[in-house]
NUBA-615552 format. One record per residue (C-alpha): z, y, x; residue in one letter; residue number from 0. Coordinates in nm, 2 decimals. Example, Ala and Ser with C-alpha at 12.3 -4.5 7.8 and 13.67 -1.06 7.14 Angstrom:
ATOM        z        y        x   resn   resi
ATOM     0.78    -0.45     1.23      A      0
ATOM     0.71    -0.11     1.37      S      1
//
This chain:
ATOM        z        y        x   resn   resi
ATOM     8.64    10.90     6.56      X      0
ATOM     8.74    10.95     6.92      X      1
ATOM     8.85    10.67     7.15      X      2
ATOM     9.15    10.69     7.39      X      3
ATOM     9.20    10.42     7.66      X      4
ATOM     9.51    10.40     7.87      X      5
ATOM     9.42    10.23     8.20      X      6
ATOM     9.71    10.11     8.41      X      7
ATOM     9.62    10.08     8.78      X      8
ATOM     9.86     9.87     8.98      X      9
ATOM     9.87     9.83     9.35      X     10
ATOM    10.10     9.79     9.64      X     11
ATOM    10.25    10.03     9.90      X     12
ATOM    10.12    10.34     9.71      X     13
ATOM     9.76    10.22     9.68      X     14
ATOM     9.73    10.32     9.32      X     15
ATOM     9.84    10.67     9.39      X     16
ATOM     9.61    10.70     9.69      X     17
ATOM     9.32    10.58     9.46      X     18
ATOM     9.39    10.85     9.21      X     19
ATOM     9.41    11.11     9.49      X     20
ATOM     9.07    10.99     9.62      X     21
ATOM     8.92    11.01     9.27      X     22
ATOM     9.03    11.38     9.25      X     23
ATOM     8.95    11.48     9.61      X     24
ATOM     8.61    11.32     9.61      X     25
ATOM     8.50    11.50     9.30      X     26
ATOM     8.44    11.17     9.11      X     27
ATOM     8.70    11.25     8.85      X     28
ATOM     8.55    11.59     8.79      X     29
ATOM     8.20    11.43     8.76      X     30
ATOM     8.34    11.19     8.49      X     31
ATOM     8.51    11.48     8.31      X     32
ATOM     8.17    11.66     8.30      X     33
ATOM     7.99    11.37     8.13      X     34
ATOM     7.87    11.42     7.78      X     35
ATOM     8.14    11.32     7.53      X     36
ATOM     8.44    11.31     7.77      X     37
ATOM     8.74    11.47     7.61      X     38
ATOM     9.01    11.39     7.87      X     39
ATOM     9.04    11.22     8.21      X     40
ATOM     9.38    11.26     8.36      X     41
ATOM     9.60    11.06     8.59      X     42
ATOM     9.98    11.02     8.56      X     43
ATOM    10.25    10.84     8.76      X     44
ATOM    10.54    10.68     8.56      X     45
ATOM    10.88    10.78     8.69      X     46
ATOM    11.01    10.42     8.66      X     47
ATOM    10.71    10.25     8.83      X     48
ATOM    10.57    10.43     9.14      X     49
ATOM    10.32    10.15     9.21      X     50
ATOM    10.14    10.22     8.88      X     51
ATOM     9.91    10.51     8.79      X     52
ATOM     9.82    10.57     8.43      X     53
ATOM     9.47    10.71     8.34      X     54
ATOM     9.43    10.86     8.00      X     55
ATOM     9.06    10.84     7.93      X     56
ATOM     8.94    10.99     7.60      X     57
ATOM     8.58    10.99     7.47      X     58
ATOM     8.42    11.15     7.16      X     59
ATOM     8.29    10.81     7.04      X     60
ATOM     8.19    10.46     7.14      X     61
ATOM     7.83    10.57     7.24      X     62
ATOM     7.97    10.82     7.49      X     63
ATOM     8.20    10.56     7.64      X     64
ATOM     7.92    10.31     7.66      X     65
ATOM     7.70    10.57     7.84      X     66
ATOM     7.98    10.63     8.08      X     67
ATOM     8.02    10.26     8.15      X     68
ATOM     7.64    10.22     8.20      X     69
ATOM     7.61    10.52     8.42      X     70
ATOM     7.58    10.55     8.80      X     71
ATOM     7.94    10.68     8.85      X     72
ATOM     8.08    10.34     8.75      X     73
ATOM     7.96    10.18     9.07      X     74
ATOM     8.14    10.44     9.28      X     75
ATOM     8.45    10.40     9.07      X     76
ATOM     8.44    10.02     9.10      X     77
ATOM     8.40    10.05     9.48      X     78
ATOM     8.72    10.26     9.50      X     79
ATOM     8.91    10.02     9.29      X     80
ATOM     8.81     9.74     9.53      X     81
ATOM     8.89     9.95     9.83      X     82
ATOM     9.25    10.01     9.71      X     83
ATOM     9.29     9.65     9.58      X     84
ATOM     9.39     9.76     9.23      X     85
ATOM     9.46     9.54     8.93      X     86
ATOM     9.43     9.69     8.58      X     87
ATOM     9.54     9.65     8.23      X     88
ATOM     9.41     9.86     7.94      X     89
ATOM     9.52     9.96     7.59      X     90
ATOM     9.26    10.11     7.35      X     91
ATOM     9.34    10.35     7.07      X     92
ATOM     9.12    10.52     6.81      X     93
ATOM     9.21    10.86     6.68      X     94
ATOM     9.17    10.94     6.31      X     95
ATOM     9.01    11.26     6.20      X     96
ATOM     9.23    11.52     6.04      X     97
ATOM     9.59    11.64     6.09      X     98
ATOM     9.84    11.38     6.21      X     99
ATOM    10.14    11.33     6.00      X    100
ATOM    10.37    11.34     6.31      X    101
ATOM    10.29    11.71     6.37      X    102
ATOM    10.61    11.81     6.19      X    103
ATOM    10.81    11.65     6.46      X    104
ATOM    10.66    11.85     6.75      X    105
ATOM    10.84    12.15     6.89      X    106
ATOM    10.58    12.42     6.96      X    107
//
């Protein structure tokens, strides 16, 4: 069962967006995407809240997420969070195996 975490990074004066740009430009986001078990690592900016950046972070399972949290990239990530003075909230979801019943509502 995969795990999806929505991390909301909040800052002031565009700091959350600059943080996400630094993650991408430094190669740190790509390094996280290359980790074993990572399924998605993508930043988004909500239209109604320009001081927030949403990270959708998906992992194959809890073991892969635990390895990510224990790995050396987390220290670099934490340092960037501090540098941009970000505050965070998180929502965690698990994804069931098999077809989702809401597929019939999607326009393809």
